[in-house]
C-alpha positions as CSV (number, residue, x, y, z in Angstrom):
1,M,7.9,9.8,-4.9
2,D,5.9,12.7,-3.3
3,A,3.5,12.7,-6.2
4,L,2.9,8.9,-5.9
5,R,2.4,9.2,-2.2
6,E,-0.2,11.9,-2.6
7,K,-1.9,9.9,-5.3
8,I,-2.1,6.8,-3.1
9,R,-3.2,9.0,-0.1
10,T,-6.1,10.4,-2.1
11,K,-7.0,7.1,-3.8
12,I,-7.3,5.3,-0.4
13,G,-8.7,8.4,1.3
14,R,-11.7,8.1,3.6
15,R,-13.8,5.9,1.4
16,Y,-14.9,3.5,4.2
17,H,-17.8,2.3,2.2
18,L,-15.4,0.3,0.0
19,S,-13.9,-3.0,1.1
20,L,-10.1,-3.4,1.5
21,Q,-10.0,-5.6,-1.6
22,E,-11.7,-2.9,-3.7
23,V,-9.2,-0.3,-2.5
24,I,-6.3,-2.6,-3.3
25,R,-7.8,-3.2,-6.8
26,E,-7.9,0.5,-7.4
27,I,-4.3,1.2,-6.3
28,N,-2.7,-1.8,-8.0
29,P,-2.7,-0.2,-11.5
30,I,-1.0,2.9,-10.1
31,L,1.7,0.8,-8.4
32,R,2.3,-1.3,-11.5
33,G,2.6,1.7,-13.7
34,W,5.1,3.3,-11.3
35,R,7.1,0.1,-11.1
36,N,7.2,-0.3,-14.9
37,Y,8.3,3.3,-15.5
38,F,11.0,3.4,-12.8
39,K,12.2,-0.2,-12.9
40,V,15.3,0.8,-14.9
41,G,18.1,2.0,-12.6
42,N,18.8,1.5,-8.9
43,S,15.4,2.2,-7.4
44,E,14.9,-0.8,-5.1
45,R,15.5,1.2,-2.0
46,H,12.8,3.7,-3.0
47,F,10.5,0.8,-3.8
48,Y,10.9,-0.6,-0.3
49,R,10.0,2.7,1.2
50,L,7.0,3.1,-1.1
51,D,5.8,-0.4,-0.2
52,R,6.0,0.4,3.5
53,F,4.1,3.6,2.9
54,V,1.3,1.9,1.0
55,M,1.0,-0.8,3.6
56,N,0.9,1.7,6.4
57,R,-1.8,3.7,4.6
58,L,-3.8,0.5,4.1
59,R,-3.4,-0.4,7.8
60,I,-4.7,3.1,8.8
61,F,-7.6,2.6,6.4
62,V,-8.6,-0.8,8.0
63,K,-8.3,0.5,11.5
64,R,-10.4,3.5,10.8
65,K,-13.0,1.6,8.8
66,H,-13.6,-0.7,11.8
67,N,-13.6,2.2,14.3
68,D,-10.5,1.0,16.1
69,P,-9.1,4.1,17.9
70,C,-5.5,2.9,17.9
71,R,-3.4,2.6,14.8
72,G,-1.7,-0.6,16.0
73,I,0.3,-1.4,13.0
74,R,1.0,-5.0,14.1
75,N,-2.6,-5.9,14.2
76,V,-3.0,-6.0,10.4
77,S,-0.5,-8.3,8.8
78,V,1.4,-8.1,5.5
79,A,0.0,-11.6,4.7
80,L,-3.5,-10.2,4.6
81,F,-2.5,-7.7,1.9
82,E,-0.7,-10.3,-0.1
83,R,-3.7,-12.6,0.1
84,L,-5.9,-9.8,-1.3
85,G,-3.4,-9.3,-4.2
86,L,-1.6,-6.1,-3.3
87,F,1.1,-5.4,-5.9
88,R,4.5,-4.9,-4.2
89,L,7.0,-2.7,-5.8
90,A,10.1,-4.3,-4.4
91,R,11.1,-7.4,-6.4
92,D,12.1,-9.8,-3.7
93,H,9.1,-9.0,-1.3
94,V,11.2,-9.2,1.8
95,S,9.0,-8.7,4.9
96,F,10.4,-5.6,6.4
97,I,7.6,-4.6,8.8
């Protein structure tokens, strides 16, 4: 999980010249590959944690891209990420944030 978090962190990074949709397009294959490799077994709890981590990193990206000094997590909704096609690791996509 630490390796995936670091990979996501560097992939999102501080590349503010990219749009949110472009960043999501770049991290989706990483998330799909992780899901396909680890889907066997009891890993849903870890998938929920990773989903939350990815969405929080994307929220921070959006807030910094638009020069908003606070990291108000509630201001960027999960629905926006879903509309842009973010791949979710957890199967039942329960909104937990």
